[in-house]
N, CA, C and O atoms as a Tinker XYZ file with bonds, in Angstrom:
   408  protein
     1  N    -22.927000  -29.796000  -11.508000    73     2
     2  CA   -22.238000  -29.389000  -10.186000    64     1     3
     3  C    -21.301000  -28.288000  -10.445000    63     2     4     5
     4  O    -21.501000  -27.344000   -9.681000    81     3
     5  N    -20.411000  -28.121000  -11.217000    73     3     6
     6  CA   -19.915000  -27.049000  -11.556000    64     5     7
     7  C    -21.064000  -25.712000  -11.242000    63     6     8     9
     8  O    -21.184000  -25.157000  -10.150000    81     7
     9  N    -21.885000  -25.362000  -12.564000    73     7    10
    10  CA   -23.276000  -24.369000  -11.948000    64     9    11
    11  C    -22.994000  -24.111000  -10.238000    63    10    12    13
    12  O    -22.509000  -23.094000   -9.742000    81    11
    13  N    -23.473000  -25.408000   -9.482000    73    11    14
    14  CA   -23.561000  -25.222000   -8.725000    64    13    15
    15  C    -22.402000  -24.276000   -7.685000    63    14    16    17
    16  O    -22.257000  -23.139000   -7.237000    81    15
    17  N    -22.064000  -24.965000   -7.682000    73    15    18
    18  CA   -20.245000  -24.446000   -6.768000    64    17    19
    19  C    -20.081000  -23.554000   -7.312000    63    18    20    21
    20  O    -19.904000  -22.717000   -6.426000    81    19
    21  N    -19.976000  -22.911000   -8.549000    73    19    22
    22  CA   -19.740000  -20.997000   -9.049000    64    21    23
    23  C    -21.195000  -20.180000   -8.357000    63    22    24    25
    24  O    -21.236000  -19.111000   -7.749000    81    23
    25  N    -22.022000  -20.874000   -8.616000    73    23    26
    26  CA   -23.472000  -19.794000   -7.516000    64    25    27
    27  C    -23.020000  -19.476000   -6.085000    63    26    28    29
    28  O    -22.834000  -18.363000   -5.592000    81    27
    29  N    -22.911000  -20.436000   -5.638000    73    27    30
    30  CA   -22.135000  -20.303000   -4.840000    64    29    31
    31  C    -21.362000  -19.945000   -4.100000    63    30    32    33
    32  O    -21.528000  -19.844000   -2.885000    81    31
    33  N    -20.190000  -19.642000   -4.840000    73    31    34
    34  CA   -19.429000  -18.494000   -4.707000    64    33    35
    35  C    -19.710000  -17.447000   -4.897000    63    34    36    37
    36  O    -19.203000  -16.462000   -4.360000    81    35
    37  N    -20.908000  -17.467000   -6.011000    73    35    38
    38  CA   -21.317000  -15.822000   -6.179000    64    37    39
    39  C    -21.946000  -15.427000   -4.809000    63    38    40    41
    40  O    -21.614000  -14.438000   -4.154000    81    39
    41  N    -22.775000  -16.217000   -4.512000    73    39    42
    42  CA   -23.343000  -16.265000   -3.029000    64    41    43
    43  C    -22.931000  -15.579000   -2.246000    63    42    44    45
    44  O    -23.418000  -14.490000   -1.940000    81    43
    45  N    -21.636000  -16.251000   -1.619000    73    43    46
    46  CA   -20.857000  -16.070000   -0.623000    64    45    47
    47  C    -20.164000  -15.119000   -1.217000    63    46    48    49
    48  O    -19.113000  -15.156000   -0.578000    81    47
    49  N    -20.023000  -14.130000   -2.166000    73    47    50
    50  CA   -18.733000  -13.006000   -2.401000    64    49    51
    51  C    -20.162000  -11.800000   -1.865000    63    50    52    53
    52  O    -20.060000  -10.927000   -1.004000    81    51
    53  N    -21.039000  -12.034000   -2.449000    73    51    54
    54  CA   -22.331000  -11.206000   -2.663000    64    53    55
    55  C    -23.363000  -10.748000   -0.745000    63    54    56    57
    56  O    -24.211000   -9.908000   -0.446000    81    55
    57  N    -22.698000  -11.752000   -0.023000    73    55    58
    58  CA   -23.024000  -11.854000    1.397000    64    57    59
    59  C    -21.799000  -10.774000    1.770000    63    58    60    61
    60  O    -21.892000   -9.792000    2.507000    81    59
    61  N    -20.531000  -11.287000    0.983000    73    59    62
    62  CA   -19.344000  -10.257000    1.942000    64    61    63
    63  C    -19.486000   -9.017000    2.132000    63    62    64    65
    64  O    -19.207000   -8.253000    3.056000    81    63
    65  N    -20.320000   -8.835000    0.370000    73    63    66
    66  CA   -19.761000   -7.232000    0.126000    64    65    67
    67  C    -21.162000   -6.858000    0.664000    63    66    68    69
    68  O    -21.014000   -5.810000    1.293000    81    67
    69  N    -22.376000   -7.223000    0.695000    73    67    70
    70  CA   -23.508000   -6.049000    1.780000    64    69    71
    71  C    -23.348000   -6.220000    2.258000    63    70    72    73
    72  O    -22.991000   -5.185000    2.822000    81    71
    73  N    -23.074000   -7.747000    3.513000    73    71    74
    74  CA   -22.856000   -7.859000    4.854000    64    73    75
    75  C    -22.056000   -7.398000    5.327000    63    74    76    77
    76  O    -22.193000   -6.803000    6.396000    81    75
    77  N    -21.046000   -7.494000    4.766000    73    75    78
    78  CA   -19.723000   -7.760000    5.494000    64    77    79
    79  C    -18.982000   -8.586000    6.045000    63    78    80    81
    80  O    -17.973000   -8.217000    6.646000    81    79
    81  N    -19.396000  -10.072000    5.932000    73    79    82
    82  CA   -18.811000  -11.125000    7.066000    64    81    83
    83  C    -19.522000  -12.126000    5.973000    63    82    84    85
    84  O    -20.643000  -12.204000    5.471000    81    83
    85  N    -18.099000  -12.961000    5.851000    73    83    86
    86  CA   -18.887000  -14.270000    5.326000    64    85    87
    87  C    -19.788000  -15.061000    5.694000    63    86    88    89
    88  O    -19.901000  -15.220000    6.910000    81    87
    89  N    -20.803000  -15.883000    4.689000    73    87    90
    90  CA   -22.242000  -16.207000    5.027000    64    89    91
    91  C    -21.852000  -17.169000    6.750000    63    90    92    93
    92  O    -22.558000  -16.864000    7.711000    81    91
    93  N    -20.821000  -18.175000    6.930000    73    91    94
    94  CA   -20.303000  -19.168000    7.483000    64    93    95
    95  C    -20.162000  -17.934000    8.944000    63    94    96    97
    96  O    -20.406000  -18.192000   10.123000    81    95
    97  N    -19.851000  -17.045000    8.555000    73    95    98
    98  CA   -19.932000  -16.218000   10.054000    64    97    99
    99  C    -20.954000  -15.444000   10.558000    63    98   100   101
   100  O    -21.003000  -14.781000   11.594000    81    99
   101  N    -21.876000  -15.645000    9.561000    73    99   102
   102  CA   -22.845000  -14.972000    9.955000    64   101   103
   103  C    -24.082000  -16.013000   10.276000    63   102   104   105
   104  O    -25.235000  -15.843000   10.672000    81   103
   105  N    -23.326000  -17.138000    9.930000    73   103   106
   106  CA   -24.160000  -18.266000   10.833000    64   105   107
   107  C    -23.956000  -18.708000   12.325000    63   106   108   109
   108  O    -24.812000  -19.224000   13.043000    81   107
   109  N    -22.579000  -18.390000   12.675000    73   107   110
   110  CA   -22.402000  -18.429000   13.881000    64   109   111
   111  C    -22.477000  -17.770000   15.293000    63   110   112   113
   112  O    -22.217000  -16.577000   15.453000    81   111
   113  N    -22.889000  -18.698000   16.429000    73   111   114
   114  CA   -23.673000  -18.071000   17.844000    64   113   115
   115  C    -22.914000  -16.754000   18.146000    63   114   116   117
   116  O    -22.015000  -16.199000   17.513000    81   115
   117  N    -23.571000  -16.399000   19.356000    73   115   118
   118  CA   -22.869000  -15.390000   19.646000    64   117   119
   119  C    -21.552000  -16.133000   21.171000    63   118   120   121
   120  O    -21.778000  -16.952000   22.062000    81   119
   121  N    -20.667000  -15.592000   20.931000    73   119   122
   122  CA   -20.081000  -16.302000   22.176000    64   121   123
   123  C    -20.872000  -16.620000   24.025000    63   122   124   125
   124  O    -21.775000  -15.912000   24.470000    81   123
   125  N    -20.435000  -17.445000   24.563000    73   123   126
   126  CA   -20.920000  -17.857000   25.966000    64   125   127
   127  C    -21.085000  -16.725000   26.528000    63   126   128   129
   128  O    -22.167000  -16.275000   26.905000    81   127
   129  N    -19.884000  -16.132000   26.628000    73   127   130
   130  CA   -19.841000  -14.980000   27.577000    64   129   131
   131  C    -20.763000  -14.022000   27.055000    63   130   132   133
   132  O    -21.480000  -13.419000   27.853000    81   131
   133  N    -20.835000  -13.825000   25.996000    73   131   134
   134  CA   -22.876000  -12.468000   25.999000    64   133   135
   135  C    -23.873000  -13.327000   26.066000    63   134   136   137
   136  O    -24.999000  -13.094000   26.507000    81   135
   137  N    -23.630000  -13.929000   25.803000    73   135   138
   138  CA   -25.563000  -15.268000   26.286000    64   137   139
   139  C    -25.439000  -14.948000   27.422000    63   138   140   141
   140  O    -26.396000  -14.415000   27.983000    81   139
   141  N    -24.046000  -15.206000   28.221000    73   139   142
   142  CA   -24.056000  -15.034000   29.741000    64   141   143
   143  C    -24.916000  -13.728000   30.894000    63   142   144   145
   144  O    -25.746000  -13.747000   31.802000    81   143
   145  N    -23.869000  -12.429000   29.956000    73   143   146
   146  CA   -24.600000  -11.364000   30.036000    64   145   147
   147  C    -25.583000  -11.208000   29.811000    63   146   148   149
   148  O    -26.283000  -10.861000   30.762000    81   147
   149  N    -26.173000  -11.337000   28.619000    73   147   150
   150  CA   -27.686000  -11.724000   28.353000    64   149   151
   151  C    -28.801000  -12.017000   29.068000    63   150   152   153
   152  O    -29.901000  -11.464000   29.046000    81   151
   153  N    -28.179000  -13.491000   30.083000    73   151   154
   154  CA   -29.353000  -14.048000   30.570000    64   153   155
   155  C    -29.224000  -13.121000   32.018000    63   154   156   157
   156  O    -30.143000  -13.005000   32.830000    81   155
   157  N    -28.064000  -12.584000   32.126000    73   155   158
   158  CA   -28.051000  -11.776000   33.776000    64   157   159
   159  C    -29.092000  -10.915000   33.421000    63   158   160   161
   160  O    -30.175000  -10.796000   33.994000    81   159
   161  N    -28.690000  -10.333000   32.448000    73   159   162
   162  CA   -29.371000   -8.835000   32.354000    64   161   163
   163  C    -31.031000   -9.066000   32.630000    63   162   164   165
   164  O    -31.851000   -8.558000   33.394000    81   163
   165  N    -31.071000  -10.241000   31.453000    73   163   166
   166  CA   -33.249000  -10.781000   31.750000    64   165   167
   167  C    -33.018000  -11.000000   33.111000    63   166   168   169
   168  O    -33.582000  -10.056000   33.665000    81   167
   169  N    -32.417000  -11.841000   34.115000    73   167   170
   170  CA   -33.018000  -12.355000   35.285000    64   169   171
   171  C    -33.156000  -10.667000   36.377000    63   170   172   173
   172  O    -34.054000  -10.453000   37.191000    81   171
   173  N    -32.298000   -9.960000   36.132000    73   171   174
   174  CA   -32.681000   -8.757000   36.754000    64   173   175
   175  C    -32.830000   -7.972000   36.213000    63   174   176   177
   176  O    -32.165000   -7.011000   36.599000    81   175
   177  N    -33.634000   -7.733000   35.112000    73   175   178
   178  CA   -34.116000   -6.624000   34.523000    64   177   179
   179  C    -33.727000   -5.660000   34.421000    63   178   180   181
   180  O    -34.400000   -4.738000   34.881000    81   179
   181  N    -32.405000   -5.357000   33.750000    73   179   182
   182  CA   -31.599000   -4.242000   33.538000    64   181   183
   183  C    -31.138000   -3.845000   32.083000    63   182   184   185
   184  O    -30.896000   -4.755000   31.290000    81   183
   185  N    -31.038000   -2.851000   31.791000    73   183   186
   186  CA   -30.690000   -2.811000   30.097000    64   185   187
   187  C    -29.344000   -3.098000   30.377000    63   186   188   189
   188  O    -29.021000   -3.533000   31.482000    81   187
   189  N    -28.284000   -2.837000   29.214000    73   187   190
   190  CA   -27.192000   -3.040000   28.696000    64   189   191
   191  C    -26.456000   -1.894000   29.045000    63   190   192   193
   192  O    -25.225000   -1.880000   29.023000    81   191
   193  N    -27.020000   -1.112000   29.307000    73   191   194
   194  CA   -26.478000    0.138000   29.910000    64   193   195
   195  C    -26.566000    1.012000   31.672000    63   194   196   197
   196  O    -26.199000    2.004000   32.302000    81   195
   197  N    -27.516000   -0.546000   31.776000    73   195   198
   198  CA   -27.634000   -0.316000   33.707000    64   197   199
   199  C    -26.020000    0.106000   34.132000    63   198   200   201
   200  O    -24.984000   -0.468000   33.795000    81   199
   201  N    -26.175000    1.205000   34.913000    73   199   202
   202  CA   -24.984000    1.341000   35.897000    64   201   203
   203  C    -24.507000    0.765000   37.391000    63   202   204   205
   204  O    -25.251000   -0.115000   37.825000    81   203
   205  N    -23.638000    1.046000   38.047000    73   203   206
   206  CA   -23.756000   -0.013000   39.511000    64   205   207
   207  C    -25.008000    0.065000   40.361000    63   206   208   209
   208  O    -25.437000   -0.864000   41.045000    81   207
   209  N    -25.668000    1.534000   40.222000    73   207   210
   210  CA   -26.743000    1.725000   41.270000    64   209   211
   211  C    -27.718000    0.959000   40.367000    63   210   212   213
   212  O    -27.871000   -0.021000   41.097000    81   211
   213  N    -28.182000    0.808000   39.719000    73   211   214
   214  CA   -29.052000    0.266000   38.894000    64   213   215
   215  C    -29.200000   -1.369000   38.939000    63   214   216   217
   216  O    -30.233000   -2.027000   39.065000    81   215
   217  N    -27.674000   -1.873000   38.780000    73   215   218
   218  CA   -27.496000   -3.235000   38.925000    64   217   219
   219  C    -27.866000   -3.552000   40.626000    63   218   220   221
   220  O    -28.943000   -4.144000   40.699000    81   219
   221  N    -27.254000   -3.307000   41.948000    73   219   222
   222  CA   -27.671000   -3.132000   42.609000    64   221   223
   223  C    -28.625000   -3.336000   43.363000    63   222   224   225
   224  O    -28.666000   -4.162000   44.275000    81   223
   225  N    -29.795000   -2.293000   42.894000    73   223   226
   226  CA   -31.032000   -2.238000   43.259000    64   225   227
   227  C    -32.021000   -2.755000   42.529000    63   226   228   229
   228  O    -33.214000   -2.495000   42.688000    81   227
   229  N    -31.455000   -3.660000   41.535000    73   227   230
   230  CA   -32.562000   -4.661000   40.730000    64   229   231
   231  C    -32.167000   -6.211000   41.680000    63   230   232   233
   232  O    -33.003000   -6.932000   42.224000    81   231
   233  N    -30.545000   -6.435000   41.661000    73   231   234
   234  CA   -30.129000   -7.153000   42.575000    64   233   235
   235  C    -31.286000   -7.732000   44.229000    63   234   236   237
   236  O    -31.632000   -8.747000   44.834000    81   235
   237  N    -31.447000   -6.223000   44.249000    73   235   238
   238  CA   -32.020000   -6.449000   46.163000    64   237   239
   239  C    -33.638000   -6.659000   45.731000    63   238   240   241
   240  O    -34.340000   -7.394000   46.425000    81   239
   241  N    -34.130000   -6.052000   44.681000    73   239   242
   242  CA   -35.489000   -6.208000   44.863000    64   241   243
   243  C    -35.626000   -7.806000   43.723000    63   242   244   245
   244  O    -36.619000   -8.416000   43.329000    81   243
   245  N    -34.912000   -7.915000   43.613000    73   243   246
   246  CA   -35.011000  -10.148000   42.996000    64   245   247
   247  C    -34.670000  -10.572000   44.594000    63   246   248   249
   248  O    -35.430000  -11.405000   45.088000    81   247
   249  N    -33.544000  -10.037000   45.454000    73   247   250
   250  CA   -33.545000  -11.213000   46.387000    64   249   251
   251  C    -34.928000  -11.548000   47.136000    63   250   252   253
   252  O    -35.495000  -12.631000   47.281000    81   251
   253  N    -35.402000   -9.819000   47.709000    73   251   254
   254  CA   -36.351000   -9.704000   48.279000    64   253   255
   255  C    -37.790000  -10.997000   47.826000    63   254   256   257
   256  O    -38.662000  -11.476000   48.550000    81   255
   257  N    -37.592000  -11.139000   46.841000    73   255   258
   258  CA   -38.550000  -12.184000   46.278000    64   257   259
   259  C    -38.394000  -13.692000   45.961000    63   258   260   261
   260  O    -39.241000  -14.568000   45.782000    81   259
   261  N    -37.140000  -13.713000   45.950000    73   259   262
   262  CA   -36.509000  -15.093000   45.816000    64   261   263
   263  C    -35.689000  -15.638000   46.643000    63   262   264   265
   264  O    -34.918000  -16.557000   46.367000    81   263
   265  N    -35.880000  -14.815000   48.264000    73   263   266
   266  CA   -35.421000  -15.563000   49.435000    64   265   267
   267  C    -36.029000  -16.531000   50.101000    63   266   268   269
   268  O    -37.240000  -16.512000   50.320000    81   267
   269  N    -35.127000  -17.601000   50.539000    73   267   270
   270  CA   -35.818000  -19.059000   50.842000    64   269   271
   271  C    -36.868000  -18.437000   52.266000    63   270   272   273
   272  O    -37.861000  -19.127000   52.491000    81   271
   273  N    -36.694000  -17.433000   53.002000    73   271   274
   274  CA   -37.775000  -17.182000   54.117000    64   273   275
   275  C    -39.094000  -16.502000   53.335000    63   274   276   277
   276  O    -40.125000  -16.126000   53.891000    81   275
   277  N    -38.859000  -16.454000   52.209000    73   275   278
   278  CA   -40.388000  -15.955000   51.169000    64   277   279
   279  C    -40.914000  -16.401000   50.184000    63   278   280   281
   280  O    -41.717000  -15.944000   49.371000    81   279
   281  N    -40.162000  -17.792000   50.363000    73   279   282
   282  CA   -40.816000  -19.427000   49.636000    64   281   283
   283  C    -39.647000  -19.638000   48.476000    63   282   284   285
   284  O    -39.667000  -20.740000   47.927000    81   283
   285  N    -38.754000  -18.810000   48.101000    73   283   286
   286  CA   -37.758000  -19.299000   47.589000    64   285   287
   287  C    -36.892000  -19.983000   47.629000    63   286   288   289
   288  O    -37.065000  -20.684000   48.626000    81   287
   289  N    -35.263000  -20.475000   46.748000    73   287   290
   290  CA   -34.553000  -21.354000   47.107000    64   289   291
   291  C    -33.370000  -20.692000   47.181000    63   290   292   293
   292  O    -33.341000  -19.467000   47.064000    81   291
   293  N    -32.228000  -21.447000   47.390000    73   291   294
   294  CA   -31.027000  -21.297000   47.836000    64   293   295
   295  C    -30.834000  -21.061000   46.704000    63   294   296   297
   296  O    -30.405000  -19.913000   46.590000    81   295
   297  N    -30.964000  -21.738000   45.456000    73   295   298
   298  CA   -30.379000  -21.671000   44.094000    64   297   299
   299  C    -30.988000  -20.517000   43.100000    63   298   300   301
   300  O    -30.453000  -20.243000   42.026000    81   299
   301  N    -31.823000  -20.063000   43.443000    73   299   302
   302  CA   -32.394000  -18.732000   43.057000    64   301   303
   303  C    -31.525000  -17.580000   44.069000    63   302   304   305
   304  O    -30.891000  -16.584000   43.721000    81   303
   305  N    -31.590000  -17.729000   44.432000    73   303   306
   306  CA   -30.134000  -16.564000   45.130000    64   305   307
   307  C    -28.945000  -16.495000   44.797000    63   306   308   309
   308  O    -28.317000  -15.454000   44.603000    81   307
   309  N    -28.578000  -17.510000   44.713000    73   307   310
   310  CA   -26.915000  -18.078000   43.961000    64   309   311
   311  C    -27.078000  -17.297000   42.769000    63   310   312   313
   312  O    -26.411000  -16.325000   42.414000    81   311
   313  N    -28.412000  -18.051000   41.983000    73   311   314
   314  CA   -27.921000  -17.321000   40.834000    64   313   315
   315  C    -28.561000  -15.859000   40.767000    63   314   316   317
   316  O    -28.186000  -15.252000   39.764000    81   315
   317  N    -29.242000  -15.302000   41.407000    73   315   318
   318  CA   -29.578000  -13.463000   41.230000    64   317   319
   319  C    -27.872000  -13.353000   41.646000    63   318   320   321
   320  O    -27.382000  -13.243000   40.521000    81   319
   321  N    -26.643000  -13.320000   42.676000    73   319   322
   322  CA   -26.071000  -13.065000   42.711000    64   321   323
   323  C    -24.929000  -13.038000   42.323000    63   322   324   325
   324  O    -23.998000  -12.278000   42.589000    81   323
   325  N    -25.065000  -14.413000   41.286000    73   323   326
   326  CA   -24.016000  -14.454000   40.000000    64   325   327
   327  C    -24.309000  -13.529000   38.886000    63   326   328   329
   328  O    -23.425000  -12.852000   38.360000    81   327
   329  N    -25.576000  -13.498000   38.518000    73   327   330
   330  CA   -25.911000  -12.256000   37.512000    64   329   331
   331  C    -25.311000  -11.188000   38.020000    63   330   332   333
   332  O    -24.393000  -10.596000   37.452000    81   331
   333  N    -25.858000  -10.836000   39.266000    73   331   334
   334  CA   -24.935000   -9.292000   40.251000    64   333   335
   335  C    -23.355000   -9.423000   39.705000    63   334   336   337
   336  O    -22.764000   -8.434000   39.271000    81   335
   337  N    -22.816000  -10.569000   39.763000    73   335   338
   338  CA   -21.286000  -10.049000   40.105000    64   337   339
   339  C    -20.584000  -10.258000   39.001000    63   338   340   341
   340  O    -19.381000  -10.050000   38.841000    81   339
   341  N    -21.732000  -10.876000   37.872000    73   339   342
   342  CA   -21.313000  -11.284000   36.406000    64   341   343
   343  C    -21.425000   -9.079000   36.159000    63   342   344   345
   344  O    -20.580000   -8.222000   36.421000    81   343
   345  N    -22.291000   -9.000000   35.802000    73   343   346
   346  CA   -22.743000   -7.699000   35.406000    64   345   347
   347  C    -21.775000   -6.785000   35.765000    63   346   348   349
   348  O    -21.179000   -6.067000   34.963000    81   347
   349  N    -21.519000   -6.810000   37.627000    73   347   350
   350  CA   -20.647000   -5.251000   38.000000    64   349   351
   351  C    -18.912000   -5.839000   37.356000    63   350   352   353
   352  O    -18.071000   -4.943000   37.277000    81   351
   353  N    -18.658000   -6.659000   37.118000    73   351   354
   354  CA   -17.635000   -7.415000   37.116000    64   353   355
   355  C    -17.443000   -6.838000   35.327000    63   354   356   357
   356  O    -16.347000   -7.119000   34.840000    81   355
   357  N    -18.350000   -6.148000   34.483000    73   355   358
   358  CA   -18.669000   -5.964000   33.195000    64   357   359
   359  C    -18.600000   -4.049000   33.557000    63   358   360   361
   360  O    -18.035000   -3.239000   32.823000    81   359
   361  N    -19.097000   -3.821000   34.436000    73   359   362
   362  CA   -18.938000   -2.349000   34.458000    64   361   363
   363  C    -17.204000   -1.898000   34.855000    63   362   364   365
   364  O    -16.414000   -2.424000   35.639000    81   363
   365  N    -17.091000   -0.962000   34.134000    73   363   366
   366  CA   -15.938000   -0.111000   33.741000    64   365   367
   367  C    -15.428000    0.602000   35.621000    63   366   368   369
   368  O    -16.000000    1.422000   36.338000    81   367
   369  N    -14.015000   -0.283000   35.843000    73   367   370
   370  CA   -13.744000    0.633000   37.727000    64   369   371
   371  C    -13.964000    2.199000   37.594000    63   370   372   373
   372  O    -13.922000    2.734000   36.487000    81   371
   373  N    -14.132000    2.709000   38.423000    73   371   374
   374  CA   -14.420000    4.102000   38.899000    64   373   375
   375  C    -12.758000    4.722000   38.738000    63   374   376   377
   376  O    -11.765000    4.139000   39.173000    81   375
   377  N    -12.759000    5.959000   38.049000    73   375   378
   378  CA   -11.512000    6.724000   38.269000    64   377   379
   379  C    -10.965000    6.686000   39.522000    63   378   380   381
   380  O    -11.889000    6.729000   40.334000    81   379
   381  N     -9.578000    6.607000   40.229000    73   379   382
   382  CA    -9.366000    6.752000   41.330000    64   381   383
   383  C     -9.550000    8.291000   41.417000    63   382   384   385
   384  O     -9.868000    8.955000   40.431000    81   383
   385  N     -9.294000    8.927000   42.877000    73   383   386
   386  CA    -9.467000    9.899000   43.324000    64   385   387
   387  C     -8.038000   10.119000   43.681000    63   386   388   389
   388  O     -7.213000    9.430000   44.281000    81   387
   389  N     -7.988000   11.835000   42.870000    73   387   390
   390  CA    -6.904000   12.239000   43.539000    64   389   391
   391  C     -6.335000   12.383000   44.506000    63   390   392   393
   392  O     -5.601000   13.169000   43.908000    81   391
   393  N     -5.894000   12.386000   45.593000    73   391   394
   394  CA    -6.244000   13.137000   46.793000    64   393   395
   395  C     -4.662000   14.107000   46.718000    63   394   396   397
   396  O     -3.467000   13.869000   46.540000    81   395
   397  N     -5.340000   15.022000   46.917000    73   395   398
   398  CA    -4.778000   16.788000   47.100000    64   397   399
   399  C     -4.960000   16.777000   48.506000    63   398   400   401
   400  O     -5.854000   16.612000   49.336000    81   399
   401  N     -2.962000   17.176000   48.386000    73   399   402
   402  CA    -2.383000   17.382000   49.567000    64   401   403
   403  C     -2.270000   19.146000   49.608000    63   402   404   405
   404  O     -1.633000   19.841000   48.817000    81   403
   405  N     -3.412000   19.792000   51.236000    73   403   406
   406  CA    -3.506000   20.842000   50.922000    64   405   407
   407  C     -1.739000   21.509000   50.832000    63   406   408
   408  O     -1.536000   22.677000   50.501000    81   407
């Protein structure tokens, strides 16, 4: 039993040296927020570096496909809107333009 604990400690230390994280940290799943962002990007079909215009364009294309008038459902529209809002909230705000007085 003592040998097993010794080898487990050695393996944990080796994992920390190689990967920079303890084994129990490597086994943790991603945060809920990062999972939601991943699903939103996948739904809209945009990359993680998409800008505001790309997100809005992808949302517009998705809405035209899932709109209830085209055979979609209200739930699909709400999901698309939620994905758009989540991704837009993650983008940095543009720098405010300084007003120049003549």
